[in-house]
C-alpha positions as CSV (number, residue, x, y, z in Angstrom):
1,M,22.9,-52.8,15.0
2,K,23.0,-56.2,13.2
3,L,21.0,-55.1,10.2
4,A,22.2,-51.5,10.1
5,P,25.1,-52.2,7.6
6,Y,22.7,-54.0,5.3
7,L,20.0,-51.3,5.5
8,L,22.4,-48.5,4.9
9,S,24.3,-50.2,2.1
10,R,22.5,-48.4,-0.8
11,I,22.8,-44.9,0.7
12,G,25.4,-42.5,-0.5
13,N,26.3,-38.8,-0.1
14,A,24.0,-38.3,2.9
15,Y,23.9,-37.4,6.6
16,V,23.1,-40.5,8.6
17,C,21.7,-39.8,12.1
18,G,21.6,-42.4,14.8
19,D,21.9,-42.7,18.6
20,M,24.8,-43.9,20.6
21,A,23.8,-47.6,20.0
22,Y,25.1,-47.2,16.4
23,D,28.5,-46.0,17.4
24,A,30.6,-48.8,15.9
25,N,33.9,-48.4,14.1
26,S,32.7,-50.8,11.4
27,L,29.5,-48.9,10.7
28,R,31.4,-45.6,10.6
29,A,34.0,-47.0,8.2
30,Q,31.2,-48.2,5.9
31,L,29.5,-44.8,5.9
32,V,32.8,-43.1,5.1
33,D,33.3,-45.5,2.2
34,Q,29.9,-44.7,0.8
35,G,30.5,-40.9,1.1
36,C,28.2,-40.4,4.0
37,R,28.6,-38.3,7.1
38,A,27.7,-39.9,10.4
39,V,25.8,-37.8,12.8
40,I,26.2,-40.2,15.7
41,P,27.3,-39.2,19.2
42,S,30.1,-41.3,20.6
43,N,29.5,-43.9,23.3
44,P,30.5,-42.6,26.7
45,T,32.9,-45.6,27.1
46,R,34.9,-44.5,24.0
47,N,38.3,-43.1,24.9
48,D,38.6,-40.9,21.8
49,P,35.2,-39.5,21.0
50,Y,34.2,-38.6,17.5
51,R,32.9,-35.1,16.6
52,Y,29.3,-34.8,15.2
53,N,27.0,-32.1,14.2
54,K,24.9,-31.4,17.3
55,R,22.4,-29.1,15.4
56,L,21.5,-31.9,13.0
57,Y,21.4,-34.5,15.8
58,K,18.8,-32.4,17.6
59,K,16.5,-32.4,14.5
60,R,16.5,-36.2,14.6
61,H,13.4,-36.1,16.8
62,R,11.3,-34.9,13.9
63,V,11.7,-38.2,12.2
64,E,10.9,-40.1,15.4
65,N,7.8,-38.0,16.0
66,F,6.6,-38.7,12.4
67,F,6.8,-42.5,13.0
68,Q,5.1,-42.1,16.3
69,R,2.2,-40.3,14.5
70,L,2.2,-42.9,11.8
71,K,1.7,-45.6,14.3
72,R,-1.4,-43.9,15.6
73,Y,-3.2,-45.2,12.5
74,R,-4.3,-48.6,13.6
75,R,-4.5,-50.0,10.1
76,V,-0.8,-49.2,9.6
77,A,0.4,-50.2,13.0
78,T,-1.2,-53.6,13.0
79,R,-0.6,-54.2,9.3
80,Y,-4.1,-55.2,8.3
81,E,-3.1,-55.1,4.6
82,K,-1.0,-58.2,3.8
83,L,0.0,-57.2,0.3
84,A,3.0,-54.9,0.2
85,T,1.5,-52.6,-2.4
86,N,-1.7,-52.2,-0.4
87,Y,0.3,-51.6,2.8
88,F,2.5,-49.0,1.1
89,A,-0.7,-47.2,-0.1
90,M,-2.0,-47.1,3.4
91,V,1.3,-45.7,4.7
92,C,1.2,-43.1,2.0
93,L,-2.3,-42.1,2.8
94,A,-1.6,-41.9,6.5
95,A,1.5,-39.8,5.8
96,A,-0.5,-37.4,3.6
97,L,-3.1,-37.0,6.4
98,I,-0.3,-36.3,8.9
99,W,1.2,-33.7,6.5
100,L,-2.2,-32.0,6.1
101,M,-2.8,-31.8,9.8
102,I,0.5,-30.1,10.6
């Protein structure tokens, strides 16, 4: 949660999905200012829960499954490539192989 505002600072006009750990008033306010819609379920301790799109939240697992498959490639998971350009090329190659296998 500490880096979420920084990582999401350049995103605009998008749906931002996250789990209950990202249910903070400051993050929600930042997303509204950027024109984004938060698809984040409310923390159970919140007195007045926010509404969210449950259909979009259920599709969040597809992204998580992709990263799980990406980590199966040892070269990507252990970051053998030290240069950013080479590492990005390996991630793109692994993503293309995952896409072909689906």
